[in-house]
N, C-alpha and C positions, 0 to 999 in steps of 0.2 A: 818552317819546313823548307827543305831544299831538295830539288830534283837535279841530279847529275845526269847530263846528256852528252852525247858526243859533240855535235856541232850546233845543234839547235832543235827547234820544234816545228820546222817548216814542213809543208806537204812534200811527199816523195812518190815517185812512180812505182815504188816497190809494192808487191802484192800485199794487201791489207795495210799499206802505209808503213812508215818508218817506226820501229819500236819506241824510240824516244818520244816521237809525237803521240803515239798511242797512249803511252803512260801519261804524258802531259794532258791530253784531252780527257782521259779518265778522271784525273784529279780535278780539272776545272769543271767538268760536268757534275762532279760530286760537291762542288761549291768551294773547293780549295783554291788558293792563289799561291802556288809554290814559287820560291825564288829559284830561277833556273841557273845552274852553274855548268858552263861548257868545259869539258875536260879535253876535247880535241883528240887526235889520234883515231885509231879504228880497232874494232874487235877482230877484223879480218886478218890483221897482221899479228904475228906472235909478239910476245912481251919482250921486245928487243930494244936496244938503246934509242933508235929514232922514233919509237912508239912510246917511250917512257915520259910522257908529258907529266908535269906536276899534278894535274888533275887525275890522271890514270893511276899514278902512284898513290894518291890520297884514297881513291876508290879501292885499290887493292889492299891498302892497310885496313880499311873499314870492313871489307867483305871477304878478302882472300882471293878475289878475282878482279880482273881489270875491265870487265864488260859493264856497260851501262845500258839502260837507265838504272839508276839507283835512287831510291827515296830515303831521305833521313828526316824523320819527324822531329818536331820540337821536343818531344820526350826522349829522343835518342834512339828510337826504333829504326832499324835499317831494313829496307825491303828492296830486293834486287830482281830485275826482270820486268818487262812491260806487263805480262799477264798477272804476275804477283802484285804489282802496283795497282793494276786495274781492280783486282779482287780486293785489295786493301781499301781502295777508294770506295768501292761499292759497300763494303762492310763498315766504313767509317766516314759517313758524309759529314761535311762541315756543319 
């Protein structure tokens, strides 16, 4: 299983924490140990040349969107968004 994140899973002063960290914590609390893939760039910027990192291009090909977090399970299932990943983790504990 691979979790695509922007820059990492570190704590953030954002309200409720950073979405990538929320997704990571939901997976680890459910007993999963996802490989974390940093895609860099930011969702705040439009999908323009300086935000077209190889990781964001890969995520866009998988999902149709360049936003992360995105979970790709070993079975090939793709789940996008921190709440959707948290819901998946709660329904699919390791």
